[in-house]
N, C-alpha and C positions, 0 to 999 in steps of 0.2 A: 718492468711490468710483464707478467706472463700473458701470452696470447697464443692463438693457433693460426698458423699460416697454411692456406690451402691454395695450391696452384692447379689450375684447370685448363684444359684445351677443348675446344668444340670445333667440329668441321663447319657447322652452320647453326644459326639460331635466330629467333625473333623474340625480342623482349618487348612485347606489345604495349603500345601507348593506349590507354583507355580512351574511348570515345571515337576512335578511328573506325570507319565503316567500310567505305569503298576501297580504301587502301590502308591495310593494317600496318601502320608505321611502327618502327622499332626504336627503342632507346639505344644509344651507342654502347651501353653497358647494362648488365642486369641491375634492376633497382633493389633497394634494401629489402622490401617485402618479398620479392622473388627469391632472393638468397636465403632470407630467414625462414620463409615457408618451406623451401626445398630442404633445408637442414632439419627443420622440425619433422618433416615427413620421413627423412632418412633415419632419424632417431626414434621414430614411432611416438613422438610426443602428441598428446591430445589436448594439452593446455599450453598456453604461451609461456615460454621461458625467456626472460629478458636477455638481450645480447646487443652489442654494438658491432657494426661492421665497417670495414674500410674496403672499398671496391675500386680496383684499377685494372687496366688491361688495354688491349689493342686488337684490331682486326685488319685484314688485308683488303677487303672490298665489300661493297653492298650491291645487291641486285634485287629485282622485283620478280616474284613468282606468281603466275596466274593460277586461280583455282575457281571451281564452280561452287557458288554459295546456294544452299538449299533453304528456302523459306516456306514453311507450312502455314497456310492461312487458317484463320479460326473457323471458317465455314467453307463449304464446297461451293465454288463459283461455277456457274453453268457456261460462262462465255470466255474463260481464260485459263491459262496455266496448264498444268498436267494433272489429270485425275489419277490418284494412286490409292492403293489399299494397303494400310499399315499392317505389319505382322502382329503388332500389339496395339490395340486401339487406345490404350491408356498411356502410351509412351511414344514420343517423337524421336525417331532414329533413322539411320540410313537403311533400315530393314523394311523395305516396302516393295510392292509390285506395281509397275506402271500399267494402268488400265487403258487410258486414252490420253491424247494430247491435242491441244488446239493448234491450228496451222497458221492463223493470222492474229495480229494484235487485237482485233475486235471483230464483231460480227459472227463469232462462233457460237455453237450450242451443242453441248453433249447430249441433252435430252432429245433434240431434234436431229442429231447427227449431221449438223451443218459445219463444214470446214474443220473436221477432226480426223485424227488417225487413231483407230482402235488397235491396241496392242494385245489385249486379252479379251476375246469375245465373250467368254463365259462370265467373267467378272463384270464386264460392261453390261450384259443383260441383267445380272443381279442388281447392279446399281440402278438401271432403268426401272426394274420392278419396285425397288424401294422408293423411287421418286413417284411412281404411280400410287403406291400405298400411302405416301405422304399426302397426295392430292385427295385420295379417298377419305383419309382421316380429317383433313381440313374441311371437306364437304360435309362430313358427318357432324363436325363441331358447329358448323353454320346452320345445320338443319335439325336432325334427329337429337343430337346431344343437347343443343340449345333449347329445343322444345321440352325435352325430358327434365332439364334443370329448372325450366320455367314452371313445369307441372308440379315438381316437388315444392317449389317456392310458394305456389298458389295454395297447395294443400296445407302447408304450414301456416300460411297467413289466415286461411279460413278457420283452422282449428284455434289459432291464437285469438281471433275475434270472438269465437264461441266461448272460450275460457273466461274472457273478461266479463261475461254476463252471468257466470255461475259462481256459486259459493265453493271455496276451496275444499270444503268438507263433504260436498255432494258426490254421489256415485257417478253422475254424469261427468263431473270435472275429472275424476280419477280415470274414467274410461277414455276421455280425450287425451290425457297425459300418456296413457299407454299407446294410443294410436299415434301420437306425436313421436314417441320413441321408435315405433315400428317404421314410420316414414323416414326418420333420420338414419336408422340402420339400413333401410333400403336405398336411400340416397347415397350413403357412404359406400355401400357395396357396388352401386352403379359406377360411382366415380373411380373407385379402386380398380374395378374390372376394366373400365375404359383406359385408365392409365397403364395398367398391366399390358393390355392389348397393344397400345401405342408403343410402349417401351420394347416389348418382345418382338413386334413385327416391323418397327421402324427405328426408334430412337437408338437402341443398342446396336443393331447391324450397321446403321449409317455412320456411327462413330468411327468405324474402320476406314471410311473413305475421307480423303483430304484433297484439297487443292494445293499443289506444289508449284512454286514459282522459282525458277533458277536465274541466276545472274552471274556475270563474270566479275570477280573481284581479285585483289592482289595482296600479297604479303611482301613486306620488305625483309630481305634475308641478309644477315651479316655472315661473312665467310672467314675461315681460318682465324678463329678467336683464341686469344691468350688472356687468361685472367689470373690475377693475384688477389686473394681475398684474405683479410685478417679478421679474426673474431676475438672480441673482448667480452668475457662473461665469467660467471662463477666457475671455479675449477671443475666441479662435477659436470657442468654442462659442456665444458671444453673436452673432458674425457669422453663423454657420451658421443660427441660429434666425431672425435678421433677414432673411436671404436667402430662407429657406423658409417664412416665416410664412403665406403664402397657400396653403400645402399643408395648413395646419391647417383641416380641414373641419368637425370636430365635437368636442364635449367632453361626456362622459357616455356616452349611448348613441350608436350610429352615426347615428341619425336626429336627434340634437340638434345641428343645424348652428349654426355660429358666423359672426358678421360681425366682421371685424377692423376696428375703427374707428381704431386708432392703434398703431404699433409703432416706437419710436424709442430710440436710445441716449441716456442721460441721465447726469448727474453728481449722485449723491445728496448731500445737504447734511447737515453736522453742525449742531446747534442747541443752545441753552441757554436755552430759554424754554418756558413752558407751552403745549402744543398739544392741543386736544381734538377728538375726532371729530365731535361735534355742531356744531362751528364750521367744519368743512371740508365734505367731500362727504356727510357723514352716512351712510357705508357701514358695514356689519358686516365683521368681520375675524377670521381665525384668529390669535390671539396666541400667541407662543412662551411656554409656561407657565413655563419656566425664567426667562425675562426678567420675567414677572409676579411670580414668587416672589422675585426679586432686586430688585424695585421699579423696573426699568428701563422698564416700561410697565405701566399699571394700569387697572382698571375705575373708572368714575366713578359717583357716586350719581345715581340717576334723579331723586330729589327728596330733601328733608330727612329723610324717613322710610324710604325704600327704597333699598337698595344694589343695584347691578347685579352679580349673581354670575356671569353668563355660563354657558355650557354646556361641560363638560369632555369632550374626546374624546381617544382615542389613534388617530392617523391613520397610514395607510401612507404611506411616502415612497419608499424604494428597496428592492430585493430582491436576494437572492443565490439561486443554484440549489444546493440540497442534496438529494441522493438524488432527482434529477429533479423536485423540487418547488420552487415559488417560496416563499421564506421572507422576508417583508417586515420591514423595520425600522420600528417604530412610534415616533412622536414625540408627546409630550403637548402638547396645545394647549387654548386656551380660546377658544370662539367668543363674541364680544362685539359689541354694537352701540353701546356707550357706553364709550369708552376714551380714554386720553390719555397723554402722556409729558412729562417736564420737561426732559430733555436727551437727546442722542443717545448711542448706545453701539455695540458691535460689530454687533448685529443690528437696532438701531432707528435709522432714518435719516429724512430729510425729502425729499419731492419736491413739485413743484407741477404741477397739471394743471387746465386750464380757467381761467375767470375768473368772478368774482361779478358782481352787478348794477352795481357801481361800477367794474368793469374791473380789479380787483385779482386777482392770481394766487391760486388756492385751494391752501393747503398740504395735503399728503397724508402721513400717517404711514405709514412702511414698516417692517414687522417680518418679518425673514427666519426661516424655519423650517428 
């Protein structure tokens, strides 16, 4: 069977587990969707190209890295967080100016300057003016605006009552229709002018101001990573990946850079003998759980008293777009560091990579997901 073998190294990486918030936990190896997505991106594919992957590797250690998380609230809060002005009101990014920040967990007020620290006096005064305009607009809506809308409504009601008493062919009826049209045009102009005034003087300028809340969160980081990835796909896809492999810049986060140590076409071998991971590269691997259940690949005992159970995962592989959402197909796997196989099968094959101290080629079990 023809396949493509890719050997990668990373100084550090986080293969993030979905749903982790306070502590962004990592998978021990990149998951199928991460690998497939990175290869698609390297090849410039804009549509899904089917492929199966075998993922194994190891790392030297795991640590936690603290970082500051930025959360922009949907509205500007007067009593908490950090008041900022965005460089682009229509885009949430790290491009913002700190205007003022609250000093205490509660009891603060930006508008009243209670328990706050002002970082930019000019922008803070602009924000206060906008809040004053907001109060003026609210007051107008409760008084002048409300009265004017009621006046239009009353005029239309009076004209409607008069129309009911007249013949539709009479001149008076036609005159009232014209008067109704004028009132509706006048009402629409009043509403549009008021809305334009509100948007221009308050709604649009205030969009640039946001409440920012920061919190301390953590990443789990794997260190000194070694990966062996096998790809099974149509020959053209394999050639595309081989030609564009050095466009593969990262795996995991955008800052998790990769070093491509090897990328070659290979012929995977069938076998009919016992092969164990501890006797090969001693890597950990995602095993296809269906193959495990059918006995085509299996966990090994750590010692006479302890069995290696492995860790069960349901990992994302490929996705389809449904109602503008990515719906991933999940595959059951078993993460194991102690495994073996007695013979080859459809998804279990044999490869050789590197040499041992005696110069013999090191066998590598391959299990496609």
